[in-house]
C-alpha positions in Angstrom: -53.0 -24.7 -105.9 -50.3 -25.3 -103.4 -48.6 -28.8 -103.3 -48.9 -30.9 -100.1 -45.1 -30.7 -100.1 -45.2 -27.0 -100.4 -48.1 -25.7 -98.2 -49.2 -22.1 -98.4 -47.3 -19.6 -96.0 -50.5 -18.8 -94.2 -50.9 -22.5 -93.3 -47.3 -22.6 -92.1 -47.9 -19.6 -89.9 -51.0 -21.2 -88.5 -49.2 -24.4 -87.7 -46.3 -22.4 -86.1 -48.7 -20.5 -83.9 -50.4 -23.8 -82.9 -47.1 -25.4 -82.0 -46.1 -22.3 -80.0 -49.5 -22.4 -78.1 -49.0 -26.1 -77.3 -45.4 -25.5 -76.0 -46.7 -22.6 -73.9 -49.5 -24.8 -72.4 -47.0 -27.6 -71.8 -44.7 -25.2 -69.9 -47.7 -23.9 -67.9 -48.8 -27.4 -67.0 -45.2 -28.4 -66.1 -45.0 -25.4 -63.8 -48.3 -26.4 -62.2 -47.0 -30.0 -61.6 -43.7 -28.8 -60.0 -43.3 -27.4 -56.5 -43.2 -23.7 -55.7 -39.6 -22.7 -55.5 -37.8 -21.0 -52.6 -39.9 -22.4 -49.9 -39.3 -23.9 -46.4 -42.2 -25.8 -44.7 -42.3 -26.2 -40.9 -44.9 -28.5 -39.3 -46.2 -27.1 -36.1 -47.7 -29.8 -33.9 -49.8 -27.7 -31.6 -50.9 -25.2 -34.1 -52.1 -27.9 -36.5 -50.6 -26.2 -39.5 -47.7 -26.0 -41.8 -45.9 -22.7 -41.7 -44.3 -21.4 -44.9 -41.1 -19.5 -45.1 -38.7 -18.6 -47.9 -35.3 -20.1 -47.8 -33.9 -17.0 -46.2 -36.3 -17.5 -43.2 -38.9 -14.8 -44.1 -42.4 -15.9 -43.1 -44.8 -16.2 -45.9 -48.0 -17.7 -44.4 -49.4 -20.9 -43.1 -51.5 -23.9 -44.2 -54.2 -25.4 -42.0 -53.8 -29.2 -42.0 -55.0 -32.1 -39.9 -54.3 -32.5 -36.1 -50.7 -32.5 -34.8 -48.7 -32.5 -38.1 -45.4 -34.3 -37.8 -43.3 -35.7 -40.6 -43.5 -34.3 -44.1 -42.3 -35.4 -47.6 -42.9 -34.2 -51.2 -44.8 -36.5 -53.5 -43.2 -37.0 -56.9 -43.1 -33.7 -58.8 -43.1 -31.7 -55.6 -46.5 -30.4 -56.4 -47.9 -32.0 -53.2 -46.8 -32.5 -49.6 -47.8 -35.5 -47.6 -47.8 -35.1 -43.8 -48.5 -37.4 -41.0 -51.0 -36.1 -38.4 -50.6 -37.9 -35.0 -53.9 -36.8 -33.3 -56.3 -37.2 -36.3 -54.7 -40.5 -37.4 -54.3 -39.4 -41.0 -51.9 -38.6 -43.7 -52.7 -35.2 -45.2 -52.2 -34.3 -48.8 -51.4 -30.6 -49.4 -51.4 -28.8 -52.7 -48.4 -26.4 -52.6 -49.6 -24.1 -55.3 -53.0 -23.3 -53.6 -51.7 -23.9 -50.0 -54.7 -26.1 -49.2 -55.2 -29.5 -47.7 -56.9 -31.4 -50.5 -57.2 -35.0 -49.2 -56.5 -37.2 -46.3 -55.7 -40.9 -46.0 -56.9 -42.6 -42.8 -54.3 -44.6 -41.0 -53.7 -46.3 -37.6 -53.5 -44.6 -34.2 -50.8 -42.1 -33.7 -48.8 -42.2 -37.0 -45.2 -41.0 -36.6 -42.7 -41.1 -39.4 -43.2 -42.5 -42.9 -41.2 -43.0 -46.1 -42.4 -43.5 -49.7 -41.8 -46.3 -52.2 -39.4 -45.2 -55.0 -42.4 -44.4 -57.2 -44.2 -42.4 -54.6 -47.3 -44.5 -54.7 -47.1 -46.3 -51.3 -46.5 -44.7 -47.9 -44.9 -46.9 -45.2 -45.9 -45.5 -41.9 -44.8 -46.2 -38.3 -48.0 -46.5 -36.2 -46.9 -45.9 -32.7 -50.0 -47.1 -30.7 -50.4 -50.2 -32.9 -46.7 -51.2 -32.9 -46.7 -51.8 -36.7 -45.2 -50.6 -39.9 -48.3 -50.1 -42.1 -48.4 -49.7 -45.8 -51.0 -47.5 -47.6 -51.9 -46.9 -51.3 -51.9 -43.2 -51.5 -54.1 -42.9 -54.6 -56.9 -45.2 -53.4 -56.3 -44.2 -49.7 -56.5 -47.9 -48.8 -54.4 -50.0 -46.4 -52.3 -52.7 -48.0 -50.6 -54.6 -45.1 -49.1 -54.3 -41.7 -45.9 -55.8 -40.2 -45.6 -56.0 -36.4 -42.6 -54.3 -34.9 -41.3 -53.6 -31.4 -43.1 -51.1 -29.3 -43.1 -47.4 -30.2 -41.9 -47.6 -33.8 -40.8 -44.3 -35.1 -38.1 -43.8 -37.8 -38.8 -45.3 -41.2 -36.4 -45.4 -44.2 -37.1 -47.3 -47.4 -34.0 -48.6 -49.3 -33.5 -47.0 -52.7 -34.5 -50.2 -54.5 -37.8 -50.3 -52.6 -37.3 -53.9 -51.3 -36.7 -53.2 -47.7 -37.6 -50.7 -44.9 -35.6 -49.9 -41.7 -37.8 -49.1 -38.7 -36.6 -47.9 -35.3 -38.3 -49.1 -32.1 -37.9 -46.7 -29.2 -38.8 -49.3 -26.6 -36.9 -52.2 -28.0 -33.6 -50.3 -28.6 -33.5 -51.8 -32.1 -33.9 -51.3 -35.8 -35.9 -53.7 -37.8 -35.0 -54.6 -41.4 -38.3 -55.4 -43.0 -38.7 -57.4 -46.3 -41.5 -55.5 -47.9 -42.3 -58.1 -50.5 -42.5 -60.9 -47.9 -44.1 -58.5 -45.3 -42.0 -59.8 -42.5 -38.9 -58.8 -40.4 -35.7 -60.0 -42.0 -33.4 -58.9 -39.2 -33.3 -57.2 -35.9 -30.3 -54.9 -35.2 -29.7 -53.8 -31.7 -28.7 -50.1 -31.4 -28.4 -47.7 -28.4 -31.2 -46.6 -26.1 -34.3 -45.2 -27.6 -33.4 -45.1 -31.3 -35.3 -42.4 -33.2 -34.4 -41.3 -36.7 -32.4 -42.6 -39.6 -30.3 -41.3 -42.4 -28.7 -43.4 -45.2 -25.3 -42.7 -46.7 -25.8 -44.9 -49.7 -22.3 -44.7 -51.3 -20.7 -45.5 -47.9 -23.2 -48.3 -47.3 -24.0 -46.8 -43.9 -27.2 -46.3 -42.0 -27.0 -43.8 -39.2 -29.4 -44.0 -36.2 -29.8 -41.4 -33.5 -30.0 -42.9 -29.9 -31.9 -40.3 -27.9 -31.3 -41.7 -24.4 -27.7 -42.7 -24.9 -26.3 -39.5 -26.4 -25.0 -41.4 -29.4 -25.4 -42.4 -33.0 -25.1 -46.0 -34.2 -23.6 -46.6 -37.6 -24.9 -49.7 -39.3 -23.0 -51.4 -42.2 -25.8 -52.1 -44.7 -23.8 -54.9 -46.3 -23.7 -56.9 -43.1 -26.6 -55.3 -41.2 -24.5 -54.9 -38.2 -23.5 -51.9 -36.0 -19.9 -51.2 -37.0 -19.5 -47.9 -35.0 -21.0 -45.9 -32.3 -20.5 -42.1 -32.1 -20.6 -40.6 -28.6 -21.9 -37.1 -28.3 -20.9 -34.8 -25.5 -21.3 -31.0 -25.0 -19.1 -29.2 -22.6 -20.9 -27.9 -19.6 -24.1 -29.8 -20.4 -25.3 -32.9 -18.5 -25.1 -36.1 -20.5 -28.8 -36.6 -19.8 -29.6 -33.4 -21.8 -27.7 -34.5 -24.9 -30.7 -36.1 -26.6 -30.0 -36.6 -30.3 -33.0 -37.1 -32.6 -32.9 -35.4 -36.0 -30.3 -36.3 -38.6 -29.5 -34.7 -42.0 -26.6 -35.6 -44.3 -24.7 -33.2 -46.6 -25.6 -33.6 -50.3 -22.1 -35.0 -51.0 -22.3 -37.5 -48.0 -19.1 -36.1 -46.3 -20.9 -35.1 -43.1 -24.0 -35.7 -41.0 -25.6 -33.1 -38.8 -27.3 -34.3 -35.6 -29.9 -32.3 -33.6 -28.8 -32.7 -29.9 -32.3 -32.0 -28.4 -32.2 -30.5 -24.9 -28.5 -29.6 -25.3 -29.8 -26.8 -27.7 -27.2 -27.5 -30.2 -26.6 -29.2 -33.6 -23.4 -31.2 -34.2 -21.5 -31.7 -37.4 -20.0 -35.2 -37.7 -17.3 -36.1 -40.3 -18.7 -39.1 -42.1 -15.3 -40.6 -42.9 -13.7 -40.7 -39.4 -16.8 -40.2 -37.3 -15.5 -37.3 -35.4 -17.5 -34.3 -34.2 -16.0 -31.4 -35.9 -18.4 -28.5 -34.9 -21.3 -27.8 -32.5 -23.5 -24.8 -33.2 -25.9 -23.2 -30.6 -29.6 -23.1 -31.7 -32.9 -22.8 -29.9 -34.4 -24.9 -27.2 -34.7 -28.6 -27.9 -33.2 -28.9 -31.4 -35.4 -31.5 -33.1 -36.2 -31.8 -36.8 -33.5 -31.0 -39.4 -33.5 -30.4 -43.1 -30.6 -29.5 -45.4 -30.9 -27.1 -48.3 -30.0 -29.1 -51.5 -27.0 -26.9 -52.1 -25.6 -28.1 -48.7 -24.9 -24.5 -47.4 -27.9 -24.1 -45.1 -29.2 -26.3 -42.4 -32.8 -25.6 -41.1 -33.4 -26.5 -37.4 -36.9 -26.9 -35.7 -36.5 -25.8 -32.1 -39.5 -27.6 -30.4 -39.5 -25.8 -27.0 -38.7 -22.3 -28.0 -41.0 -22.3 -31.0 -38.3 -21.2 -33.5 -36.6 -22.0 -36.7 -32.8 -21.6 -36.8 -30.9 -21.3 -40.1 -27.3 -22.6 -39.8 -24.4 -21.7 -42.1 -22.9 -25.2 -42.6 -19.7 -23.9 -44.2 -18.9 -21.4 -41.4 -20.7 -23.6 -38.8 -22.5 -20.7 -37.2 -26.1 -19.7 -36.8 -27.4 -17.3 -39.5 -30.8 -16.3 -38.2 -33.5 -17.6 -35.8 -37.2 -16.8 -36.5 -40.4 -17.5 -34.6 -42.7 -20.3 -35.6 -46.0 -21.7 -34.5 -46.3 -23.9 -31.5 -44.1 -26.9 -31.2 -42.3 -27.0 -34.6 -41.4 -30.7 -35.4 -40.1 -31.2 -38.9 -38.8 -29.1 -41.8 -39.1 -29.6 -45.6 -37.1 -27.5 -48.2 -38.0 -26.7 -51.8 -35.0 -24.6 -53.3 
């Protein structure tokens, strides 16, 4: 009889096989819980779908979602995408492995941009028609609270510690700093005309804000919550009224910020240190939503009036490829 300290070889083989099976299962479950690699998602507002490409710009298919999809983010693990749908007043939840809309969260009228709590459990959504920032529990699909803002709130950015949210108001020409625990505005920061989107350079303690009707970007010092710099954007041969910045995307190392210049049909690279425009790259009509590949080498540009996606080489500062999309592409999401 074998001792418990010296089990039979057959028992050892059985145990090894069981451990191998468990490891294989764990790996499979981990793969299922992760995002599908080499994917770029584009929300098409008038096609009511997310279009799927690989990172080189080859079209792979589309996903039917709720009405007028706008902003997108990955939920933790990247196995699901959450998307705001402006005409159906919902947040849609998409399973990336199956390419299906699996759930919806009812929200207020005309949701615009949102951001997530650091744990990914709460969505903070700008509700344009209600003039509020609204918080929703994603798992229960229930509203939590609302904070009144200025008219036409759009951009939303939650601070890394989850304590505050910045919200732009297009009509008030301001950014609101909202204390999420106290559910109230902590500070109002005046910006340029019609502020739209936000990007945070955490190490520099800077919040960049695109001002659509002023052809500028305001840079807010997050230590003082005051505008410390304003970057004027001009394009040779293009009327100032056609330089309409909206989308922003920072390089992974924080050394530059790319700005979509709207009707100027270009994107601009701005040096984060000295705030100078170093490059302008021609893209499609009405450059709008931007997304940066995590390696920092490719910028993806949604061109809202020409129904196209442009891939930009950020090192050479030149367009790589432009491919057709569905109707009115709005935002872009990248899974490397």
